C-alpha positions as CSV (number, residue, x, y, z in Angstrom):
1,X,-65.0,91.0,3.6
2,X,-67.9,89.1,2.2
3,X,-68.8,85.4,2.3
4,X,-70.4,83.8,-0.7
5,X,-72.2,80.5,-0.1
6,X,-73.4,77.9,-2.6
7,X,-74.9,75.0,-0.7
8,X,-72.3,73.6,1.6
9,X,-69.5,75.5,0.0
10,X,-68.5,79.0,1.2
11,X,-66.0,81.4,-0.4
12,X,-64.5,84.4,1.4
13,X,-64.5,87.4,-0.9
14,X,-62.4,90.5,-0.1
15,X,-63.1,93.3,-2.6
16,X,-59.9,95.2,-1.8
17,X,-57.7,92.2,-2.1
18,X,-59.3,91.1,-5.3
19,X,-58.8,94.6,-6.8
20,X,-55.1,94.6,-5.7
21,X,-54.5,91.2,-7.2
22,X,-56.2,92.3,-10.5
23,X,-54.1,95.5,-10.6
24,X,-50.9,93.7,-9.9
25,X,-51.7,91.1,-12.6
26,X,-52.3,93.8,-15.1
27,X,-49.1,95.6,-14.2
28,X,-47.1,92.4,-14.6
29,X,-48.7,91.4,-17.8
30,X,-48.4,94.9,-19.3
31,X,-44.7,95.1,-18.4
32,X,-44.2,91.6,-19.9
33,X,-45.8,92.8,-23.2
34,X,-43.4,95.9,-23.2
35,X,-40.4,93.6,-22.5
36,X,-41.4,91.4,-25.5
37,X,-41.7,94.5,-27.7
38,X,-38.3,96.0,-26.6
39,X,-35.1,95.4,-28.5
40,X,-33.2,96.3,-31.7
41,X,-36.4,95.6,-33.6
42,X,-39.2,97.3,-31.6
43,X,-42.7,95.8,-31.7
44,X,-45.8,97.7,-30.6
45,X,-47.9,96.1,-27.9
46,X,-50.9,95.3,-30.2
47,X,-48.5,93.5,-32.6
48,X,-47.0,91.6,-29.6
49,X,-50.5,90.4,-28.6
50,X,-51.4,89.5,-32.2
51,X,-48.2,87.5,-32.5
52,X,-48.7,85.7,-29.2
53,X,-52.2,84.5,-30.4
54,X,-50.9,83.5,-33.8
55,X,-52.3,86.4,-35.9
56,X,-49.1,88.3,-36.7
57,X,-46.8,88.0,-39.7
58,X,-44.2,85.3,-39.7
59,X,-41.2,87.5,-38.9
60,X,-42.9,89.1,-35.9
61,X,-44.2,85.8,-34.6
62,X,-40.6,84.3,-34.8
63,X,-39.1,87.3,-32.9
64,X,-41.9,87.3,-30.3
65,X,-42.5,83.6,-29.6
66,X,-39.0,82.2,-30.2
67,X,-36.7,85.0,-29.1
68,X,-38.4,87.3,-26.6
69,X,-41.5,85.6,-25.1
70,X,-39.4,83.0,-23.1
71,X,-37.6,85.9,-21.3
72,X,-40.8,87.7,-20.3
73,X,-42.5,84.5,-19.2
74,X,-39.4,83.4,-17.2
75,X,-39.5,86.8,-15.5
76,X,-43.2,86.5,-14.7
77,X,-42.9,83.0,-13.3
78,X,-39.7,83.7,-11.4
79,X,-41.3,86.8,-9.8
80,X,-44.4,84.8,-8.8
81,X,-42.2,82.1,-7.3
82,X,-39.9,84.5,-5.4
83,X,-42.9,86.5,-4.0
84,X,-44.7,83.5,-2.9
85,X,-41.6,81.9,-1.3
86,X,-40.8,85.1,0.5
87,X,-44.3,85.3,1.9
88,X,-44.1,81.7,3.1
89,X,-40.8,82.1,4.9
90,X,-41.6,85.5,6.4
91,X,-44.8,84.0,7.8
92,X,-43.2,80.8,9.1
93,X,-40.4,82.8,10.8
94,X,-42.8,85.6,11.8
95,X,-40.0,88.0,10.8
96,X,-40.1,90.5,7.9
97,X,-36.4,89.6,7.3
98,X,-37.1,85.9,7.0
99,X,-36.6,86.0,3.2
100,X,-34.9,83.1,1.3
101,X,-32.2,85.4,0.0
102,X,-31.3,86.4,3.5
103,X,-31.5,83.1,5.3
104,X,-29.3,81.2,2.9
105,X,-31.6,79.2,0.6
106,X,-30.9,81.4,-2.4
107,X,-27.2,81.4,-1.6
108,X,-27.2,77.6,-1.4
109,X,-28.9,77.4,-4.8
110,X,-26.2,79.7,-6.2
111,X,-23.4,77.5,-4.6
112,X,-24.8,74.4,-6.3
113,X,-24.8,76.2,-9.7
114,X,-21.3,77.6,-9.1
115,X,-19.9,74.1,-8.3
116,X,-21.3,72.9,-11.6
117,X,-20.0,75.9,-13.6
118,X,-16.6,76.1,-12.1
119,X,-15.7,72.6,-10.9
120,X,-17.6,70.0,-12.9
121,X,-18.1,72.0,-16.1
122,X,-21.7,70.9,-16.7
123,X,-24.2,72.3,-19.2
124,X,-27.4,74.1,-18.7
125,X,-29.4,71.1,-17.5
126,X,-26.7,70.1,-15.0
127,X,-26.5,73.7,-13.7
128,X,-30.2,73.7,-13.1
129,X,-30.2,70.4,-11.3
130,X,-27.2,71.5,-9.1
131,X,-28.9,74.8,-8.3
132,X,-32.0,73.0,-7.1
133,X,-29.9,70.5,-5.1
134,X,-27.9,73.3,-3.5
135,X,-31.1,75.0,-2.2
136,X,-32.6,71.8,-1.0
137,X,-29.4,70.7,0.9
138,X,-29.0,74.1,2.4
139,X,-32.6,74.1,3.6
140,X,-32.2,70.6,5.1
141,X,-29.1,71.7,6.9
142,X,-30.6,74.9,8.3
143,X,-33.8,73.1,9.3
144,X,-31.9,70.3,11.0
145,X,-29.7,72.7,13.0
146,X,-32.7,74.9,13.9
147,X,-34.8,72.0,15.1
148,X,-35.1,71.4,18.8
149,X,-36.9,68.3,20.3
150,X,-40.1,69.3,21.9
151,X,-40.3,72.9,20.5
152,X,-39.6,72.1,16.9
153,X,-38.3,74.9,14.7
154,X,-38.8,78.4,16.0
155,X,-38.8,81.4,13.7
156,X,-36.1,83.5,15.3
157,X,-33.7,80.5,15.5
158,X,-34.4,79.6,11.8
159,X,-33.6,83.2,10.7
160,X,-30.4,83.4,12.8
161,X,-29.1,80.0,11.6
162,X,-30.1,80.8,8.0
163,X,-28.1,84.1,8.1
164,X,-25.1,82.3,9.4
165,X,-25.4,79.7,6.7
166,X,-25.7,82.4,4.0
167,X,-22.5,84.1,5.3
168,X,-20.6,80.8,5.1
169,X,-21.9,80.0,1.6
170,X,-21.1,83.5,0.4
171,X,-17.5,83.0,1.5
172,X,-17.4,79.6,-0.4
173,X,-18.9,81.2,-3.5
174,X,-16.2,84.0,-3.4
175,X,-13.5,81.4,-3.0
176,X,-14.7,79.4,-5.9
177,X,-14.7,82.5,-8.2
178,X,-11.2,83.5,-7.1
179,X,-9.9,80.0,-8.0
180,X,-11.5,79.9,-11.4
181,X,-10.1,80.8,-14.8
182,X,-11.0,84.3,-16.1
183,X,-13.6,83.1,-18.6
184,X,-15.3,80.8,-16.1
185,X,-15.1,83.4,-13.3
186,X,-16.8,86.0,-15.6
187,X,-19.6,83.5,-16.4
188,X,-20.1,82.6,-12.8
189,X,-20.1,86.3,-11.7
190,X,-22.7,87.1,-14.4
191,X,-24.9,84.2,-13.2
192,X,-24.6,85.3,-9.6
193,X,-26.0,88.8,-10.5
194,X,-29.3,87.4,-11.6
195,X,-30.3,87.9,-15.2
196,X,-33.0,87.1,-17.7
197,X,-30.7,87.7,-20.7
198,X,-30.7,84.8,-23.2
199,X,-33.5,82.9,-21.5
200,X,-35.4,80.5,-23.7
201,X,-38.0,77.8,-23.4
202,X,-35.5,75.4,-21.7
203,X,-35.7,77.7,-18.7
204,X,-39.3,78.8,-19.0
205,X,-41.0,75.4,-19.4
206,X,-39.4,73.6,-16.3
207,X,-40.1,76.7,-14.2
208,X,-43.8,76.6,-15.3
209,X,-44.1,72.9,-14.5
210,X,-42.6,73.5,-11.0
211,X,-45.0,76.3,-10.3
212,X,-48.0,74.3,-11.5
213,X,-47.2,71.8,-8.7
214,X,-45.9,74.0,-6.0
215,X,-48.2,77.0,-6.2
216,X,-51.5,75.1,-5.6
217,X,-49.7,73.2,-2.8
218,X,-48.7,76.4,-1.1
219,X,-52.1,78.1,-1.5
220,X,-53.8,75.0,0.0
221,X,-51.8,75.6,3.2
222,X,-52.6,79.3,3.4
223,X,-55.2,78.9,6.1
224,X,-53.0,76.9,8.6
225,X,-50.1,79.2,7.7
226,X,-52.2,82.2,8.8
227,X,-53.2,80.4,12.0
228,X,-49.6,79.7,12.7
229,X,-48.9,83.4,12.9
230,X,-51.0,83.5,16.1
231,X,-48.3,81.5,17.8
232,X,-47.7,77.7,18.1
233,X,-49.9,77.2,21.2
234,X,-52.9,79.1,19.6
235,X,-52.5,77.2,16.3
236,X,-52.4,73.9,18.1
237,X,-55.6,74.8,20.0
238,X,-57.2,75.5,16.7
239,X,-56.3,72.0,15.5
240,X,-53.3,72.9,13.3
241,X,-50.4,70.4,13.2
242,X,-47.8,73.1,13.6
243,X,-44.6,71.2,12.9
244,X,-46.0,69.2,10.0
245,X,-47.5,72.3,8.4
246,X,-44.2,74.2,8.9
247,X,-42.2,71.4,7.3
248,X,-44.6,71.1,4.3
249,X,-44.5,74.9,3.8
250,X,-40.7,74.8,4.0
251,X,-40.6,72.2,1.3
252,X,-42.9,74.3,-1.0
253,X,-41.0,77.5,-0.3
254,X,-37.6,75.9,-1.0
255,X,-38.9,74.4,-4.2
256,X,-40.2,77.7,-5.4
257,X,-37.0,79.6,-4.7
258,X,-34.9,76.8,-6.1
259,X,-36.9,76.7,-9.4
260,X,-36.7,80.5,-9.7
261,X,-33.0,80.7,-9.0
262,X,-32.3,77.8,-11.4
263,X,-34.1,79.7,-14.2
264,X,-33.1,83.4,-13.5
265,X,-30.1,83.2,-11.1
266,X,-30.2,84.6,-7.6
267,X,-32.3,87.7,-8.2
268,X,-32.0,89.7,-5.0
269,X,-34.7,91.4,-2.8
270,X,-37.8,90.4,-4.7
271,X,-38.7,87.7,-2.1
272,X,-37.9,90.2,0.7
273,X,-40.0,93.1,-0.6
274,X,-43.0,91.5,-2.2
275,X,-44.7,90.1,0.9
276,X,-44.4,93.3,2.9
277,X,-45.7,95.4,-0.1
278,X,-48.6,93.0,-0.5
279,X,-49.6,93.4,3.1
280,X,-49.5,97.2,2.8
281,X,-51.5,97.1,-0.5
282,X,-54.2,94.8,0.8
283,X,-54.2,96.2,4.3
284,X,-54.8,92.7,5.6
285,X,-53.0,90.9,8.4
286,X,-51.5,87.5,8.1
287,X,-49.9,85.7,5.1
288,X,-51.1,87.2,1.8
289,X,-49.8,84.4,-0.4
290,X,-51.5,85.2,-3.8
291,X,-51.0,89.0,-3.5
292,X,-47.4,88.4,-2.6
293,X,-46.8,86.2,-5.6
294,X,-48.4,88.8,-7.9
295,X,-46.4,91.5,-6.3
296,X,-43.2,89.6,-7.0
297,X,-44.1,89.4,-10.7
298,X,-45.1,93.1,-10.7
299,X,-41.6,93.9,-9.3
300,X,-39.4,91.6,-11.3
301,X,-40.8,92.2,-14.8
302,X,-40.9,96.0,-14.6
303,X,-37.3,95.8,-13.2
304,X,-36.3,93.8,-16.3
305,X,-38.0,96.4,-18.5
306,X,-36.0,99.1,-16.8
307,X,-32.8,97.2,-17.3
308,X,-33.5,96.9,-21.1
309,X,-33.9,100.7,-21.4
310,X,-31.0,101.9,-19.3
311,X,-28.2,103.7,-21.2
312,X,-25.8,100.9,-20.2
313,X,-27.3,97.3,-20.4
314,X,-27.2,95.5,-17.1
315,X,-28.8,92.4,-15.6
316,X,-32.1,92.6,-13.9
317,X,-30.5,91.6,-10.6
318,X,-28.6,94.9,-10.5
319,X,-31.9,96.8,-10.8
320,X,-33.7,94.8,-8.1
321,X,-30.6,95.1,-5.9
322,X,-30.6,98.9,-6.0
323,X,-34.3,99.1,-5.5
324,X,-34.2,96.4,-2.8
325,X,-31.4,98.1,-0.9
326,X,-33.5,101.3,-0.7
327,X,-36.5,99.3,0.4
328,X,-34.5,97.4,3.1
329,X,-33.2,100.7,4.5
330,X,-36.8,102.0,4.7
331,X,-38.1,98.8,6.2
332,X,-35.4,98.8,8.9
333,X,-36.0,102.5,9.7
334,X,-39.8,102.0,10.0
335,X,-39.3,98.9,12.2
336,X,-37.1,100.9,14.5
337,X,-39.6,103.7,14.9
338,X,-42.8,101.5,15.2
339,X,-41.4,98.4,16.8
340,X,-43.0,96.3,14.0
341,X,-42.6,96.1,10.2
């Protein structure tokens, strides 16, 4: 680690972390270029880049910027949001399983969308709003139940209550699908899988706006978040307002996962795997927010690329689910052997 100073301003520089972040960004961007070039009309990576900067022919620019770029951009942004949200909640709960897709927030977002699809019959905008509202309401309920006067919200209690909430919401989601008509049930089941198919600028732009607000807010809280991992007493001794910081981070994390789920559906396991992989790549303790966000993008976009080239087309959520299941089994086995993740 190196510290660079310019007058009264100092900047901590970690060469390995910077190299990891750069590599992850290149992997995600390269996979996004390949996603844009994939399809019935293949486009080479150089032609994709030329079309994006406005130097391609009209037909190629139309295919790239109108039809395919929104899908790749949505995948990049959703991966960033899920990776960052997972890092926040795993650090707040001090538990490698404290991921938004395991503690109910992603499931709550899916419940909100399902109610709009199957009960109210709303359009794309209404589904997005309901998805965000479902995540927010679920987070408020979990946080309220987990809160104890005097001690606030403890990580283990937050995870346990979140898992219980996720189980109840999963049951509600299954009930809603069984009561729906066949066409609506198929639409809902497809959305629940998590998919980037058919994504356009109406999904990519709101997601980009949400991240423009929430990512800087989350990164600004990275230092107190890292101190919080030392324990509440130690963090208070260092001057960190523990409960206020935890509440602000929860708001940012819920907003990130809600925005990602509204745009791409409940894509599984990215938020779970990205923070742990980021820690192993950087070999740094504590919350690695930026590396986790880039790891999320470097997981989701290549998974989408894989889904495009499989013999049978399938949503990206199926690919991340398979890869994430293998990762979860490995994580649990190593946790059992070492006592820590």
